[in-house]
C-alpha atoms as one frame of an Amber mdcrd trajectory, in Angstrom:
protein
  -4.765  21.485  14.024  -3.625  21.356  17.671  -4.411  17.664  17.877  -2.541
  16.989  14.624   0.516  18.802  15.975   0.336  16.779  19.200   0.465  13.553
  17.202   3.336  14.958  15.154   5.118  15.838  18.388   4.762  12.223  19.482
   7.102  11.302  16.659   9.811  13.444  18.193   9.210  11.940  21.644   9.495
   8.420  20.239  12.878   9.313  18.757  14.162  10.327  22.181  12.843   7.178
  23.889  14.120   4.764  21.291  17.581   3.232  21.698  19.888   2.866  18.703
  19.370  -0.316  16.710  22.204  -2.717  17.411  23.858  -4.828  14.747  22.617
  -8.428  14.671  24.869 -11.309  15.659  25.130 -14.371  13.453  23.445 -16.304
  16.281  20.477 -14.080  17.077  19.056 -14.633  20.600  15.449 -15.778  20.644
  12.986 -13.095  21.682   9.915 -14.179  23.620   8.162 -10.805  23.611   8.595
  -7.333  22.141   7.112  -3.850  22.129   7.681  -1.505  19.198   6.008   1.717
  18.176   5.828   4.256  15.397   4.345   7.692  14.756   4.004   9.320  11.327
   2.826  12.817  10.398   2.336  13.876   6.771   1.370  17.336   5.547   0.672
  17.405   1.834  -0.428  20.160  -0.507  -1.245  20.635  -4.159  -0.856  23.875
  -6.076  -3.014  25.397  -8.759  -3.656  23.526 -12.005  -6.062  23.540 -14.942
  -9.525  22.600 -13.658 -12.175  23.767 -16.151 -14.807  21.605 -14.430 -15.026
  19.100 -11.604 -17.171  16.182 -10.471 -17.925  14.353  -7.246 -14.536  12.614
  -7.240 -12.290  15.342  -8.634  -9.009  16.578  -7.187  -9.366  20.213  -6.189
  -6.480  22.680  -6.745  -4.818  24.781  -4.036  -5.316  22.796  -0.835  -3.277
  21.447   2.072  -4.194  18.422   4.210  -2.560  16.501   7.081  -2.642  12.943
   8.333  -1.193  11.500  11.529  -1.030   8.020  13.034   0.629   6.310  15.987
   0.895   2.517  16.295   2.050   0.006  18.896   3.353  -3.403  17.827   2.920
  -5.822  20.746   4.214  -9.353  20.234   4.737 -12.533  22.251   6.008 -16.084
  21.582   3.584 -18.423  23.410   5.173 -21.629  22.055   8.035 -22.758  19.864
   7.742 -21.199  16.396   4.606 -19.272  17.324   4.024 -15.546  17.491   1.001
 -13.450  18.421   0.896  -9.777  17.402  -1.567  -6.982  18.084  -1.345  -3.484
  16.547  -3.539  -0.847  18.207  -3.446   2.443  16.327  -4.659   6.045  16.607
  -5.403   7.836  13.323  -6.439  11.319  12.323  -6.647  13.552   9.298  -7.656
  13.676   5.632  -6.118  13.065   2.254  -6.313  15.710  -0.449  -9.949  16.121
  -1.570 -10.958  13.469   0.991  -8.689  10.931  -0.735 -10.303  11.422  -4.136
  -9.358  12.655  -7.598  -6.322  10.534  -8.561  -6.289   6.772  -9.114  -2.601
   6.692  -8.102  -3.397   8.732  -5.013  -0.402  10.725  -3.734  -0.471   9.570
  -0.073  -0.813   5.975   1.102  -0.878   7.401   4.624  -4.346   8.783   3.774
  -7.181   6.283   4.113 -10.538   6.233   2.340 -12.076   7.620   5.541 -10.925
  10.825   7.206 -11.768  12.321  10.576 -10.900  15.592  12.281 -10.481  14.070
  15.746  -8.117  11.210  16.651  -9.801   7.791  16.694  -8.743   4.283  17.695
  -8.452   1.233  15.424  -7.202  -2.283  16.018  -5.477  -2.642  12.665  -3.847
  -6.061  13.186  -4.409  -9.064  15.452  -2.839 -12.216  14.082  -1.044 -15.459
  14.870   2.016 -16.640  12.947   3.407 -20.172  13.109   6.773 -21.046  11.592
   7.529 -24.729  10.921  11.167 -25.505  10.194  12.028 -27.822   7.314  15.812
 -27.788   7.583  18.437 -26.115   5.489  20.809 -23.409   6.696  20.044 -21.455
   9.845  19.423 -17.743   9.332  19.128 -14.883  11.798  15.841 -12.981  12.117
  16.322  -9.371  13.161  13.749  -8.127  15.696  11.346  -5.468  14.460   7.679
  -4.509  14.248   5.586  -7.687  13.909   8.732  -9.857  13.878  10.387 -11.427
  16.927  14.130 -11.923  16.728  15.736 -15.371  16.720  16.950 -18.082  14.384
  14.984 -20.034  11.798  15.435 -22.676   9.106  15.948 -21.291   5.612  13.477
 -23.962   4.423  10.242 -23.522   6.265   6.458 -23.153   6.216   4.929 -19.984
   7.650   1.206 -19.792   8.461  -0.379 -16.398   9.282  -4.021 -16.076  10.351
  -6.158 -13.286  11.773  -6.477  -9.628  10.865  -3.578  -8.100   8.940  -2.783
  -6.518   5.574  -2.656  -8.562   2.389   0.413  -6.458   1.563   2.125  -7.799
   4.708   2.543 -11.100   2.832   2.110 -10.380  -0.889   3.696  -7.921  -3.347
   6.515  -6.893  -0.978   9.440  -4.930  -2.369  12.597  -3.817  -0.556  12.527
  -0.372  -2.187   8.865   0.554  -2.659   6.351  -0.855  -0.197   6.173   1.311
   2.950   4.636   4.813   2.832   6.067   5.555   6.270   9.655   5.248   5.046
   9.844   5.208   1.242   7.402   6.262  -1.499   4.013   7.804  -0.668   2.020
   7.173  -3.835  -0.569   4.375  -3.649   0.557   2.898  -6.972   4.254   2.955
  -5.935   3.901   1.078  -2.635   1.714  -1.617  -4.289   0.940  -2.563  -7.852
  -1.962  -0.317  -8.862  -3.848  -3.242 -10.377  -3.583  -5.360  -7.213  -7.190
  -5.070  -6.025  -6.307  -6.577  -2.654  -8.969  -7.413  -0.082  -9.239  -4.683
   2.542 -11.476  -2.507   4.604 -11.287   1.271   4.124  -8.059   1.301   6.187
  -6.320  -1.364   4.127  -6.659  -4.444   6.357  -8.540  -7.720   6.024  -9.190
 -10.979   7.877  -7.996 -14.312   6.552  -5.037 -16.639   6.353  -1.890 -17.137
   4.296   0.585 -19.993   3.926   4.172 -19.472   2.705   6.459 -22.337   1.642
  10.187 -21.480   1.495  12.486 -23.945  -0.286  15.938 -22.855  -1.394  15.704
 -19.773  -3.606  11.949 -20.170  -4.102   8.872 -19.186  -2.105   5.241 -20.037
  -2.856   2.507 -18.061  -1.106  -1.244 -18.591  -1.101  -3.935 -16.824   0.879
  -7.677 -16.352   1.352  -9.174 -13.106   2.667 -12.550 -11.495   3.292 -13.601
  -8.661   1.003 -15.514  -5.712   2.440 -19.303  -6.053   2.577 -19.726  -3.380
  -0.113 -16.968  -2.131  -2.439 -14.475   0.059  -0.521 -16.567  -0.314   2.616
 -15.564   0.076   6.237 -16.894  -3.352   7.319 -15.432  -6.688   6.261 -17.320
  -9.900   5.557 -16.873 -12.492   8.311 -17.882 -15.709   6.534 -15.960 -15.500
   3.229 -19.255 -15.043   1.373 -17.266 -12.458  -0.618 -13.594 -13.349  -0.752
 -10.216 -13.028  -2.394  -7.756 -15.797  -3.263  -4.116 -14.799  -3.748  -1.124
 -16.745  -5.070   2.458 -15.618  -5.462   5.661 -17.234  -6.638   8.977 -15.636
  -5.693  12.518 -16.372  -6.786  15.508 -14.869  -4.987  18.810 -14.609  -6.736
  22.192 -12.877  -6.695  23.805 -10.998  -9.576  27.500 -10.193  -9.133  27.030
 -10.665  -5.412  24.038  -8.338  -5.156  20.662  -9.763  -4.011  17.444  -9.479
  -5.981  14.024 -11.040  -6.280  11.309 -11.591  -8.876   7.671 -12.136  -7.926
   4.494 -12.916  -9.862   1.222 -12.391  -7.998  -2.297 -13.395  -9.016  -5.562
 -12.478  -7.314  -9.125 -13.704  -7.786 -11.963 -11.753  -6.206 -15.428 -13.299
  -5.934 -18.394 -11.244  -4.767 -21.159  -8.946  -5.862 -19.616  -6.723  -8.515
 -20.936  -4.819 -11.526 -19.800  -4.765 -15.104 -19.472  -1.228 -16.425 -21.494
  -2.030 -19.514 -24.347  -3.379 -17.408 -24.585  -0.166 -15.364 -24.566   1.957
 -18.525 -27.189  -0.220 -20.231 -29.549  -0.011 -17.246 -29.210   3.759 -17.040
 -29.911   4.089 -20.755 -32.961   1.827 -20.559 -34.532   3.486 -17.496 -33.326
   7.049 -17.820 -32.017   6.782 -14.274 -28.569   7.595 -12.900 -25.494   5.515
 -13.637 -25.152   3.471 -10.471 -22.957   0.389 -10.194 -24.856  -0.731  -7.070
 -27.986  -1.402  -9.156 -26.328  -3.999 -11.370 -24.121  -5.854  -8.948 -24.389
  -9.644  -8.995 -22.105 -12.566  -8.111 -19.073 -12.666 -10.389 -15.321 -13.009
 -10.376 -12.585 -10.475 -11.131  -8.957 -11.506 -11.653  -5.609  -9.822 -12.129
  -1.891 -10.550 -12.300   1.239  -8.479 -11.810   5.021  -8.773 -11.931   7.346
  -7.350  -9.253  11.146  -6.965  -9.448  13.779  -5.693  -7.016  17.527  -5.709
  -7.616  20.458  -4.301  -5.702  23.055  -2.865  -8.114  25.643  -1.638  -5.620
  25.908  -1.526  -1.870  23.947   1.747  -1.897  21.781   1.631  -5.034  18.787
  -0.576  -5.816  16.164  -0.578  -8.581  12.615  -1.891  -8.736   9.790  -2.381
 -11.228   6.199  -3.537 -11.315   3.718  -4.156 -14.135   0.165  -5.435 -13.872
  -3.180  -5.968 -15.552  -6.657  -6.665 -14.146 -10.079  -7.311 -15.676 -11.106
  -3.818 -16.709 -14.688  -4.724 -17.687 -15.618  -5.177 -13.996 -15.412  -2.569
 -11.244 -12.440  -2.720  -8.821 -13.615  -3.772  -5.372 -11.321  -2.690  -2.536
  -8.344  -0.725  -3.940  -8.471   1.841  -6.743  -9.462   2.628 -10.347  -6.471
   1.111 -12.157  -6.715  -1.644 -14.785  -3.197  -1.361 -16.218  -0.049  -0.236
 -14.462   3.700   0.001 -14.942   6.321   1.461 -12.640  10.095   1.716 -12.523
  12.307   3.361  -9.959  15.444   3.473  -7.890  16.515   4.108  -4.324  19.974
   5.401  -3.363  21.510   5.541   0.136  23.621   8.585   0.959  27.015   7.008
   1.737  28.465   8.757  -1.314  27.909  12.178   0.257  28.640  11.213   3.847
  25.010  10.532   4.867  24.824   6.738   4.819  21.403   6.573   6.475  19.770
   9.159   4.211  17.855   7.946   1.159  16.762   9.432  -2.121  14.127   7.692
  -4.263  12.636   8.189  -7.693   9.601   6.371  -9.145   7.984   6.758 -12.564
   4.456   5.323 -12.871   1.882   4.994 -15.667  -1.659   3.925 -14.825  -4.406
   3.151 -17.342  -7.992   1.909 -17.614  -9.894  -0.300 -20.049 -12.163   0.932
 -22.863 -15.237  -0.058 -20.797 -13.910   1.848 -17.795 -13.241   4.951 -19.922
 -16.765   4.811 -21.380 -18.225   4.560 -17.861 -16.332   7.627 -16.626 -16.999
   9.557 -19.829 -20.727   8.950 -19.375 -20.679  10.466 -15.876 -19.970   7.360
 -13.804 -18.205   7.625 -10.452 -15.407   5.232  -9.607 -13.592   4.274  -6.411
 -11.426   7.411  -6.308 -12.004   9.207  -9.620 -14.931  10.677 -11.502 -14.959
  14.194 -12.961 -18.527  13.885 -14.268 -17.218  13.572 -17.832 -14.105  12.414
 -19.613 -13.968  13.863 -23.132 -10.230  13.366 -23.568  -8.879  10.366 -21.660
  -5.221   9.651 -21.124  -2.977   7.627 -18.867  -2.188   8.915 -15.418   1.530
   9.618 -15.508   3.182  10.112 -12.116   6.734  10.973 -11.098   7.638  10.843
  -7.413  10.917  12.022  -5.885  11.735  11.985  -2.175  14.677  12.639   0.103
  14.663  11.154   3.616  17.002  12.649   6.208  17.921  10.459   9.215  18.060
  12.892  12.141  18.519  10.335  14.930  18.612   6.524  14.829  14.864   6.531
  15.411  13.624   9.745  13.756  13.670  10.988  10.172  12.137  13.700   8.032
  11.236  13.315   4.354  10.535  15.849   1.638   8.410  14.361  -1.153   7.413
  15.811  -4.537   5.015  14.309  -7.086   4.072  15.445 -10.578   0.733  13.992
 -11.710  -0.241  14.362 -15.367  -3.876  13.688 -16.312  -5.271  13.167 -12.776
  -8.296  10.875 -12.959  -7.225   9.977 -16.554  -8.446  13.422 -17.656  -6.245
  15.350 -20.140  -8.325  18.482 -19.564  -7.318  18.692 -15.885  -3.889  19.102
 -14.365  -1.021  18.545 -14.298  -0.981  18.627 -10.510   2.182  19.179  -8.503
   2.020  17.793  -4.970   4.524  18.495  -2.200   4.707  16.765   1.174   6.660
  16.740   4.418   6.718  13.474   6.370   7.972  13.065   9.948   8.454   9.512
  11.129   9.725   7.990  14.349   9.965   4.345  15.375  11.407   2.170  18.115
């Protein structure tokens, strides 16, 4: 606990060290190097709820857990249009029930691995090259993993190295960053987006983005982990993911918005749920997906919308589907998802930098997936040992973020989770969290 509080205290120290963020000029000076940092502390608890039985991957009632992380963002511009970034990070803590029990897990600050003592990770190390293709000049505000300067509106951007698939794909202005907006896994990304990642959410690979007018096309190739949800990534693309995304930016009554469609294709050693059940029935052995894994492909697609309605209010939505006959590989147990939400800035009550957000999410699984869990199978995050009465996970998340200084804010977050793990006989679970975040 002492070490967790020390990391939390670092957030306050960062807020004192950080200068206010200045407004950007139309002609943004070119940065050749930058140092940014962040620290985030989350304490999250769940109250009592109906829990007549539990399995290996069940959410337990009446518990409190903490997570903490501190990151440096070190960047340099070694040549025209080029950037090199490295993100060393210190992490600590655990998610509720060791990050198990809910497919739409309530904290994206909790990884699939937890440790009591602080430990070091190099989360990102990548090169970005921007190639101008003309069009209007636009200012680039400096920030974490982004050097300030000017760029062509029409351009090609190539990113290669170690980074998050979500750094490039499935972005959303209102729901994509658990350090500043929503916490739930299936709010910050589409729940069906089984993106390539190690247990901390990062992969190695490359992506190319082509910007032309109001359109952007993105494609990428990334290493999957060596085993599903593993800590170690492949290095030779023997198991890989291909991603493609088309984005259109628009303006409605002077307010910006964007629509994105994202597809993924995973190729590796996966198991079909029916194969695992058939083998267990034939041999009398346990239901084990590892025993029936073989080379195959899993695909999915999702839709992503963001739209500003006023100068202070924006809305967002996502909906997705993935092949539910095959096990998810690197994200979570969701085959169908839909979300809608809104984010409001506090100018109307004299707190222009405060934010309040609401997201409503429904996650589902296929018939094969339900049969697997009902027979005692264990998934990525869920598995109560049985599932006699399956239903959709229905999640409501509400948060209020208070800007205390230009570099430090505190957030109160509440989530209501009906049918955790798709189980109508357990829950509903009410989860409360306090998040402290500082950045410079």
